[in-house]
N, C-alpha and C positions, 0 to 999 in steps of 0.2 A: 548759538551753540560751537562750541569748537569740536573738532574731530577726537574720536574717545571719550568726549565726556558723558557720563549715562544722563539719560534725560530725568526731569523732574521725579515721573512716575517710577523711577529705579532707586531713586535715592532713600526712599524708608528702608528698603530692603537692606542697604549698604550701611544704612547705622544702624540697623538692628541686628547686623552681622556684627559688628565693631566693638557694640557694648556689650554682649552676652558674651564674650571671650576674653582674657584678660590679655591686654597689649602685650608683644612680645620683641619690638623693635625697641633702638638703642638711640639716645642721641649721640651727640658727639660729644658730650661732658660724662657719659658712659651711664649716666641715669636711664632705666628703661624707658620708653615713650611708645608711641603710639604704632601699630603696626601699618606697615605698607608693601604693596608685593611688589619685590624686583622685580624688572626686567619689562614692566608694563608700559616705561615710559613716563613721564613727566607730566603729561593731561591724565594719566589711570593714577598716578601718585596722586595727585594734588584733589581728584575726585574721591579718593577714600579716605583724605585726610581731614580735609574741610567738613565732611559730614560726621566724622568722628569728635571731633573739637565740638561743634554745634550740639550735637548729642549729649557731650558729658557737661557743658556748660548749662544744657534744658534741664538737666539731673540734679545740676547745684542749684539751679532756681525754684527748680519743684521741692528740693530738698530743704532749699531755705525758708520755703511758704509751709511746707508740711513734712517736717521731721519725720518721716515715716521708716519702720525697719525695710521696708521694701527696696526702696529708694537708697536707705544706707548701704543694704547688702550688693545692688548696684556699682556702687561708687567702691565700695570693696573689694570686688571680683575686678574692676577697672585696674584697681591700682596694688593686686596684689604683687605684681613683679617686685615692686618696690621693697616689700618685706623682704624676698629673698636677695634681691641685691645688696640691702644694707645688712642682712645676716650673713651673708658670703663674707663681705668685709670686715665685721666685728668677729667673726670667727676663725679669721687669718690668724695664727699664733698662739690659739687656746688650745689647753690640753686636749688630749685624741680622747677622751672619756666625754667631753662635751658634743652632742650632739645637736649639728645644725637643726635638723628639724625640729629641738625644741628651741633654737633662738627664732625660729620662722614664728613658732606659736606664741611665743612671747611679741614678735615683731606684730602679729594681727592685733591683739591688743592697743599697741600703739597707734595701730593705722586706723581703727575705729575710731579711737581716740580724738586722734588729730581731725578725722572728718567732723564728728559732732562739732570741734571749738573750732571750726578752720573759718576767718572772716574774710571773705571775699574780696569786702570793702579796703580793707586795708593797702591792697596793690601786689602782694607776697603772692610767688606763684607755689601752687598748693603742693607741689614735689618736693620744694626746699623746705617746707613747712613739714610736712609728713616725713620726711627722713630724718629730721630733729627728732621728732616723738618715738620714730621705731626705735634708735636708736638707743632711744634713752630708754623705752620699755625694756630693751633686750639687757641694756646695763645694768636695771634695778634688779631686774628676775635674777642674773648674774650673783649680783652684790648680797641679794636677800638669803643664795643657796651657800652663799661662802661664810665658814666659821672663824676665818682670818679676820680680826680690826682692820680698818682701811688704813689708818696709820702705819699698820705693820707691813702690811704692801705695799704704802710709798714708801717706807723706808727700805724695803727689800730692793724696790728698783733703784732708787736711790747707791745703793751698795753695788750692783750691778754695772749701774753705770759708770760709777768709780773704777770698777775693775778693770773694765772697757778701756776707759782713758788711760789707765797707768801700763794697761798690758800694751798699748797703743804707743805708748811714750817711751816706755822702758824694755820694750820688746821682750818681754819674762812676764811669769806671773809675780804679780805685787806679792809683797809681804803683809803682814795684819799692820804693822806699824806704819808703813805706806800708806796704806789704805785709811785707815785712820785719820793723817794726817791731810791726804786730801780732802775727806770729809772735813775736817775741822773739829773732831772729837778725840777722846781720848783712847787710848788701848783695850781700856777697862770696858768703857760705854761701846764699842765696838764689839769685844766679846758678848757683854750681857745682849747685845742687838743680835749677833747670832745663834744665841740660847732661843731668842723668841722669833726667829725665823724658822728653825727647824719644825715649827707647826704649819710652814708654807709649804715646807719638801713633803710631799707625800705623794706617793707614784701607787697605781694603781698594778697588784700582781698578775692580772690578764696581759699590762703591757710588757712584763718583763716575760711571760712564758709564751704571749701571742706569737711574737715574732719569730722564736723558736723552734716551731711546731716540727716534729720528726714525721718519718713517714706513715706512721703508724696514725695521726692524728692527735695526738694527744698534744693539747695545749690551753688546756684548763687548767687554772689551780686545784680544783675535784679531782682534775686525771692524775693530778702530780705530788699532793699533799697526802701522806697515810691517814689516815684516821684509827688510832686504837680502840677508839669505843664501837664501832661498827662491826655487825655480826656478820660472820662470813656465810653467803646463803647456802655454800657447797658444804659446810660443818653442819647448818640446821639441817639438810636434807639427810646425811649422814648419821645424824643422832636420830632420829627418827627413824629410818628405817631399822637401826639398830635394836631401836624400843620396841618397834612391832616383831622383831625375830625373834626379841627377848620373850615377849609376853604369848608368841606362841609356843616359844619350846618349855615356860613354866605351865600354860595350859596342860601340856602332855604329860607333866608328873603327876606322880601318885598324890592322894588329898592330902597326908601327913607331910610329905615333900614340901608340897605348895604351901602350908601351914610356917613351916619352916622359913624357908625362904620369904615368905610375907611378913613376918614376927620381925626375923633378922634385918633383912634390906629394907622395909618399906617404916617399920613401926619402931626400928633402931631398940629393940630389946636385945638382953643379954642374954647367952645360952643358959644360965640360971635358971632366970625369969620364963623363957620358952620353956624349960623343964618343968616348972610349975604349972604353966599352962596347960602343957601336956599329961600333967601328972608321970612324966618319969625322970630318971637322974640328968645332970648336966653333962656326963659323957656320954649317954646316950643321944642325946641333942645335938653333941659335937660328931656323934657316928652318921646320924641322920643328915644334917650338914653337909657333912664331907659325901655324901653318897648323893644329896640332891643338887652339888654342883658339878660333880662327875657326871651327871645325867645331861644335866642342862650345858655341858661343854661338848658331850656327845651329839647332843641335838643341834647346837648352833652349825658345828663341824659340818654334821648332814646336813643340815638345810642349808649350809653355803657351796657346797659340794652340786647339790642338785641344782 
């Protein structure tokens, strides 16, 4: 036994610690690899790495014999850093509204599929095989959410590359005729392509407003775009208070004045029709209405002053 190497009785504890948690180290090629303790010396690193590799191989053998969900979940946990690594690479250059967490969620399905379909007897490293499956699952999910046909996306990339080549060569913005000549198509076909590419030029309002938030914290379109159909809460409260005061003022009128006000303003009867109900002339109803309005106004002013 070499100095610093754990005894056989200590090896199971090291294996259990390595398999239960996801590996966090990185290999030289940038792909996440097994975790080793930094600063513990070469003997300590070998003591941790060898049991970890043997434990993973044991999991693969057990999964090959009996592909249970328990063993599969332990393999998923061990190789989970691969998903985060691939999602970060794919997410570079994507629009800002695409969340990396969504890419990771799609990549997990690719990792599970890779574990279930991996054949260790073919001599291929699982990390290499899994990264392809994870990347494919993420791209498939992105394509399923895209409403623009793939042919249009491909043509858009060709036009972008043509603009870049001509801009570098001419040191100015190329004209439509020059871009069409670079692509080997007619000017009319190029303009038809521009019409199709308008579908791909969609920008979220949050991206326009968000970076320019003012000191008050306003940055959402809901805070900046007016809604003409929205109800003003302050106006609703004022209207409710006015109705309450008016009802209290009407309740203080005499019975005949209340009848005139109710029939005229709530039942929409004319003065002549109210006169027939009360058995008086239309001119008398007009006098009663004027008196009721004056009394109501006096009551409202009195209540407002108090």
